[in-house]
C-alpha positions in Angstrom: 61.2 91.5 23.6 57.1 91.4 22.5 55.0 93.9 23.6 52.8 91.2 24.6 56.1 89.9 26.5 56.7 93.8 28.0 53.5 93.5 29.0 53.2 90.5 30.9 56.8 91.4 32.7 55.6 95.1 33.8 56.7 95.3 37.2 59.7 92.8 37.1 60.8 95.2 33.8 60.2 98.1 36.1 62.0 96.5 39.2 65.3 96.3 36.9 65.1 99.8 35.5 64.7 101.5 39.0 68.2 98.9 40.0 69.8 99.8 37.0 69.3 103.7 37.8 71.0 103.1 41.2 74.1 100.6 40.2 74.7 101.6 36.6 75.9 105.3 37.1 78.5 106.3 35.4 81.6 107.0 37.6 81.8 110.9 37.1 78.4 111.1 38.0 76.9 111.8 41.2 74.3 108.8 41.6 70.5 110.0 42.4 69.3 109.0 45.9 67.5 105.3 46.1 64.4 106.1 48.0 64.1 109.2 45.0 64.4 106.6 42.3 61.9 104.3 43.9 59.4 106.5 44.5 59.1 108.0 40.7 59.3 104.5 39.5 56.1 103.3 41.8 54.4 106.8 40.9 54.8 106.0 36.9 53.2 102.8 37.0 50.8 103.3 39.8 47.9 102.6 37.5 48.9 98.9 36.8 50.7 97.5 39.8 48.8 95.8 42.5 49.5 96.4 46.2 51.7 93.1 46.4 53.8 94.4 43.1 54.7 97.2 44.9 56.1 95.8 47.8 57.6 93.3 46.4 59.2 96.3 44.3 60.2 97.7 47.2 61.7 94.9 49.2 63.6 93.6 46.2 64.5 97.0 45.2 66.3 97.8 48.3 67.4 94.4 49.2 69.4 93.9 46.0 70.9 97.6 46.2 71.8 97.2 50.0 73.7 93.8 49.5 75.2 93.7 46.2 78.7 93.8 47.7 77.6 89.8 49.1 75.5 89.2 45.8 78.2 89.7 43.4 80.5 87.8 45.5 77.7 84.6 45.6 77.2 84.7 41.7 81.1 85.9 41.3 79.8 89.3 39.5 82.0 92.4 39.3 80.1 95.0 38.6 82.3 97.9 38.8 84.5 96.0 35.8 84.9 97.9 32.6 83.5 94.7 30.6 80.0 95.0 32.3 80.0 98.8 32.2 80.4 98.8 28.2 77.3 96.3 27.4 73.2 97.4 28.4 72.4 93.8 27.6 74.8 92.7 30.2 73.9 94.9 32.3 70.4 93.9 32.7 71.2 90.0 32.7 73.8 91.3 35.2 70.9 92.4 37.5 68.4 90.0 36.6 70.7 87.7 38.2 71.7 89.6 41.2 67.7 90.2 41.6 67.1 86.7 41.2 69.8 85.4 43.7 68.5 88.4 46.5 65.0 86.6 45.8 66.3 82.8 46.4 69.0 83.2 48.6 68.6 86.5 51.0 65.1 87.7 50.8 63.8 84.2 52.8 66.1 85.4 55.7 65.3 89.0 56.0 61.3 88.9 55.1 60.3 85.0 55.8 56.0 86.6 55.6 57.0 87.6 52.3 57.8 84.5 50.9 55.2 82.7 52.9 52.2 84.8 51.0 54.0 85.7 48.0 55.2 82.8 45.6 58.5 83.5 43.6 57.7 81.8 41.0 56.4 85.6 38.9 59.7 86.1 39.5 61.3 83.4 39.1 59.7 82.6 35.6 60.7 86.1 34.1 64.3 85.2 35.5 63.8 82.1 33.6 62.6 83.9 30.4 65.9 86.3 30.9 68.9 84.2 32.0 67.9 80.6 30.8 66.3 77.9 32.9 69.8 76.2 33.9 71.3 79.8 35.3 67.8 80.1 37.4 67.9 76.1 38.6 71.7 76.5 39.5 70.8 79.5 41.6 67.8 77.7 43.3 70.4 74.7 43.6 72.7 77.6 45.5 70.0 78.2 47.7 70.4 74.3 50.0 74.0 74.1 49.1 74.9 77.5 51.1 78.6 77.0 51.7 81.1 79.9 50.1 84.6 81.0 50.8 84.8 84.4 52.1 87.4 87.0 52.6 90.0 86.4 55.4 90.6 90.0 56.8 88.2 91.1 59.1 87.6 94.5 57.0 87.3 92.7 53.8 84.8 90.1 55.2 82.6 92.4 56.7 82.8 94.9 53.3 81.5 91.4 51.5 80.2 89.4 54.0 77.7 92.0 55.1 78.1 94.3 52.2 79.3 97.3 53.3 81.8 99.9 51.9 85.3 100.1 53.4 84.9 103.0 55.5 81.8 102.3 57.3 83.3 98.6 58.3 86.0 100.4 59.5 83.6 102.6 61.6 82.1 99.9 62.8 85.8 98.1 63.9 87.0 101.5 65.4 83.7 101.2 68.1 84.7 98.0 68.9 88.1 97.9 68.2 88.7 94.4 70.4 86.1 92.1 69.8 85.2 90.9 65.9 82.0 89.1 67.2 80.9 92.4 68.6 81.7 94.0 65.4 80.1 91.0 63.5 76.8 91.9 65.8 77.1 95.2 65.1 77.3 95.0 61.0 74.6 92.7 61.0 72.0 94.1 62.7 72.2 97.3 60.4 71.0 94.4 57.5 67.9 93.8 59.9 64.9 95.6 58.9 63.7 97.5 62.3 60.4 96.9 63.9 58.6 99.9 64.2 58.3 101.7 67.8 55.7 104.3 69.1 55.9 106.4 71.8 52.8 106.9 74.0 51.7 110.5 74.8 51.7 109.7 78.7 49.4 113.1 79.2 46.4 111.9 77.4 46.8 108.2 78.4 48.6 105.2 79.3 51.2 102.7 78.0 48.4 100.1 78.8 45.9 101.6 77.6 47.3 102.8 74.3 49.0 99.3 74.0 44.9 97.6 74.2 43.4 100.0 71.8 45.9 99.4 69.2 45.1 95.6 69.4 41.7 96.3 68.5 42.7 97.9 65.4 44.4 94.9 64.9 48.2 96.4 65.5 49.8 94.2 68.5 52.7 95.7 70.8 54.6 94.7 73.5 56.5 97.2 76.2 60.1 98.9 75.2 62.8 97.6 77.6 64.3 100.8 78.4 61.7 103.6 77.8 58.4 103.5 80.2 56.5 105.5 77.1 57.5 103.0 74.6 55.4 100.1 72.7 57.6 97.8 70.0 55.2 96.4 67.2 55.1 92.3 67.4 55.0 91.0 64.1 56.8 91.1 60.8 53.9 93.2 58.9 54.3 97.3 59.4 51.2 99.0 60.3 49.9 101.9 58.3 49.5 104.9 61.1 49.1 107.5 59.0 45.6 107.4 59.0 44.9 105.7 62.1 42.8 107.7 64.6 45.0 107.3 67.6 47.8 108.5 66.0 46.5 111.2 64.3 44.6 112.6 67.4 48.5 113.0 68.9 47.8 109.9 71.5 51.2 108.2 70.1 53.9 109.3 68.0 56.4 107.0 66.1 59.9 107.0 68.0 62.8 104.6 68.3 63.3 103.6 71.9 67.1 105.0 71.3 65.5 108.6 70.8 63.0 108.3 73.6 66.0 107.6 75.8 67.8 110.7 74.3 64.9 112.5 76.2 64.7 110.7 79.2 68.5 111.6 80.2 67.4 114.9 80.3 65.4 113.7 83.8 67.4 114.4 87.6 66.9 113.9 90.8 64.3 116.5 90.9 60.7 116.5 89.1 60.4 119.0 86.3 58.7 121.8 88.5 58.9 125.1 86.5 61.9 124.4 84.8 63.1 126.2 81.8 64.4 123.7 79.3 65.8 124.1 75.7 66.0 122.0 73.1 69.3 123.4 71.4 68.2 121.4 68.0 64.8 120.9 68.1 64.6 119.6 64.4 61.0 118.7 63.5 60.4 118.4 67.3 60.3 114.6 68.5 62.7 115.2 71.7 60.6 118.3 72.5 57.2 116.3 72.2 58.5 113.9 74.7 60.3 116.6 76.6 56.6 118.7 76.9 54.9 115.0 77.9 57.4 114.9 80.8 57.5 118.6 82.4 53.6 119.4 81.9 55.0 123.0 83.4 57.6 125.5 83.2 59.5 127.2 80.1 60.3 124.7 76.9 62.7 126.5 74.1 62.6 125.2 70.9 65.5 125.8 69.2 66.8 125.5 65.7 68.7 127.1 63.1 66.1 125.9 60.4 63.0 127.8 60.6 61.0 125.2 58.0 61.6 121.9 60.4 60.6 124.6 63.2 57.5 125.4 61.4 57.1 121.2 61.3 58.0 120.9 65.1 55.4 123.3 65.9 53.0 121.6 63.8 53.6 118.3 65.7 53.4 120.0 68.9 49.9 121.4 68.3 48.9 118.0 67.3 49.7 116.7 70.1 47.8 119.4 72.1 50.9 121.3 74.2 50.7 124.3 72.8 47.3 125.2 74.6 48.6 123.7 78.2 48.5 127.1 80.1 51.2 125.5 82.7 53.6 124.7 80.1 55.0 127.5 77.4 56.6 126.8 74.6 58.7 129.3 72.6 60.6 128.7 69.5 63.9 130.8 68.6 64.8 130.0 64.9 68.3 131.1 63.4 66.6 132.5 60.3 62.8 133.0 59.1 59.8 133.8 61.8 58.0 130.8 62.6 54.6 131.9 62.5 52.8 130.8 65.9 49.1 132.2 67.1 49.7 130.3 70.7 53.4 130.3 71.2 56.0 133.0 71.9 58.5 133.3 68.6 61.9 134.9 68.7 64.3 135.4 65.5 67.8 134.7 65.8 70.8 135.8 64.0 71.9 134.0 60.7 69.4 132.1 58.3 69.6 129.3 56.4 69.8 125.2 57.3 72.2 123.0 57.4 73.2 123.6 53.5 75.6 126.2 54.3 78.2 124.1 56.1 81.6 123.2 54.1 84.1 121.8 55.2 85.8 124.9 55.5 83.3 126.4 57.4 81.3 123.8 59.7 79.8 126.2 62.6 76.3 127.4 63.1 76.2 131.0 64.6 73.1 130.4 67.1 72.3 133.4 68.8 72.8 133.0 72.3 71.2 136.5 73.2 67.6 135.9 71.3 68.2 132.3 73.4 68.4 134.0 76.6 65.9 136.5 75.9 63.2 133.5 75.1 64.7 132.3 78.7 63.1 135.3 80.3 67.1 136.8 81.4 67.7 133.3 83.3 69.8 130.4 83.0 68.4 127.3 81.7 67.9 124.1 84.1 68.2 121.5 81.4 69.7 121.9 78.1 69.7 119.0 75.4 72.1 119.1 72.6 70.7 116.1 70.4 73.4 117.2 67.3 73.4 117.2 63.7 75.3 114.2 62.9 76.0 111.5 60.4 73.2 109.4 61.4 74.8 106.1 60.6 72.6 105.2 63.9 69.8 104.7 61.4 71.5 102.7 58.7 69.0 100.0 58.9 66.2 101.7 57.9 67.5 103.3 55.0 69.5 100.2 53.2 71.0 102.2 50.4 72.3 105.0 52.2 75.6 103.2 53.0 76.2 103.4 49.6 75.4 107.3 48.9 77.4 108.5 52.2 80.5 110.5 51.2 83.0 109.7 54.1 84.7 112.6 53.0 81.9 114.5 55.0 82.3 112.7 58.1 84.8 115.0 59.9 82.5 118.1 59.4 80.1 116.5 62.2 82.5 116.7 65.0 83.8 120.5 63.8 79.8 121.1 64.1 79.2 119.3 67.0 82.4 121.1 69.7 80.8 124.2 67.9 77.2 123.5 69.1 78.2 122.7 72.6 80.9 125.5 73.0 77.4 127.8 72.6 75.1 125.5 74.5 77.5 125.8 77.6 76.9 129.7 78.3 73.5 128.5 78.2 73.4 126.5 81.7 72.7 127.5 85.1 74.7 126.7 88.2 73.6 123.2 88.7 71.9 122.8 85.5 72.0 120.0 83.4 73.4 119.5 79.9 72.7 116.6 77.6 74.7 115.8 74.5 73.2 113.0 72.0 74.2 111.7 68.2 72.1 109.2 66.1 75.5 107.7 65.2 78.4 105.0 66.2 81.1 107.3 64.8 83.7 107.3 67.8 85.0 110.7 66.4 81.2 111.8 67.3 80.4 110.2 70.3 83.4 109.2 72.5 85.8 111.6 70.9 83.1 114.3 71.5 82.6 113.4 74.6 86.7 113.3 76.0 86.7 116.6 74.4 84.5 118.5 76.4 85.5 117.2 79.8 88.7 118.1 78.8 87.9 121.6 77.7 85.4 122.4 80.5 86.8 120.2 83.2 86.1 123.2 86.2 82.9 123.8 84.2 81.1 120.9 84.2 81.1 117.6 85.7 80.2 114.2 84.8 76.4 113.1 85.8 75.2 109.9 86.1 73.2 109.2 82.9 69.9 107.3 83.7 68.5 106.0 87.1 70.3 103.0 88.2 67.5 100.4 87.7 67.7 101.8 84.1 71.2 102.1 83.3 71.5 98.5 84.5 69.7 96.8 81.7 71.7 99.3 79.3 75.1 98.3 80.6 74.8 94.8 81.9 75.5 93.2 85.2 79.0 94.3 85.0 78.9 97.7 83.4 79.1 101.1 85.7 75.7 101.7 86.6 77.1 105.4 87.8 79.1 106.5 84.4 77.5 109.0 82.6 77.2 107.8 79.2 76.2 105.2 77.0 76.0 104.0 73.2 73.0 102.3 72.2 73.2 100.2 68.9 70.9 98.2 67.7 73.1 94.9 68.1 73.4 95.4 72.0 70.2 97.2 72.8 67.5 96.7 69.6 67.6 100.1 69.5 69.1 102.4 66.7 72.2 103.0 67.4 72.6 106.8 69.6 75.9 108.2 72.0 74.2 109.9 74.7 76.2 111.8 77.5 75.5 113.9 80.5 77.3 116.6 82.6 75.9 118.7 85.8 77.5 122.6 85.7 79.7 123.4 88.8 80.3 126.8 88.5 
């Protein structure tokens, strides 16, 4: 390829190179995360790429590597064979074929607005140069004659049709063991781009007022179905909010509706009034922000084993304006380094470090119960929320290549860790107090199995508590569901949210 041709095909060559870095890695080498590869690619060519070209690269990059198994089936290519691995030239040609199949067959389904606004010809011209006009024409005709045979066994079918590794399709099948249609619906939903969801800061505004203000800025939203503070962005475009004045002033946060429901599950029959609430796994403070909004006054303990993420939580709560509230005392408890805070109490726990210390042989967290109880002024908590570390399969639709990056051998670690955290949490709940457990996943081992283990282990100490008020629960479980149930499995296919499991108990004694 001449220098003039390289310049002409600059962004197309960058795209092929980025996809090659993901798909053409030697078997014994740990692949680099796809997001890091894309960021480096775009940064390297920042001065020569237009905004449309950057968007096209990102869309085709993630779409192709995510749907690799489906695309390979369509074009009858197997990129794990030795023949493909032997030739760099064949690799590049094969990748162009994969990308072209995605551009013609898949992108119009997932991003129709992109095809309406951006003609396909810049990529197809390049594809014709590499593959030849005849091959591109054949793929173009396939678009209107899309009738293929797919594998018949359900697991193999989902692997190819929805482009997923075997372990993931088996996890999906275990979620809905008696319904292939629900298995297929969940698998399909994980390939659909998720629309952004906001949570209004009801201490500063109302949901309706925020929606009106956002509309004035060209961001149209609709109320979420289950959360009373949620707004879902309408339309295919993802709005830029980093410099949005309302966002920077703390009038709203970006938070999936499923995540909002985790915080809402802590609500009981009593109104929050000078309660002690513990966010056991605070992380970057998404749930703590919502809890602070609902509490208005009392003591909120934000605990995490990682001081760095706790610092980020403090910064977010500061932006929302809740740290200066004289009626709401927010305290940070870290199991590692200190969190510097002027307006909130900081208490140091025991073991230091982040979650990287976890191994299959030692999946435990040394939460310092004494430090937590000191932050609670020596009394037990009215509410303890355990939004536990998990496999995060519930957000797969937001990370298109994560399904191929997860090592399934690590999944059993999480259920052991979750049990360990709950064992710490039970001692913090007062008699009559509430314990809420949540994970952002649909993996049965981290959801229903943990619920069953807890109810077997602590039957004398805790009893199931209805998860939500009846009107909310009815919307979640449908006309035939149990509105008094103490747990729910949210999925993007059933509820339009990220996948979350939430369960709730009340301490008896």
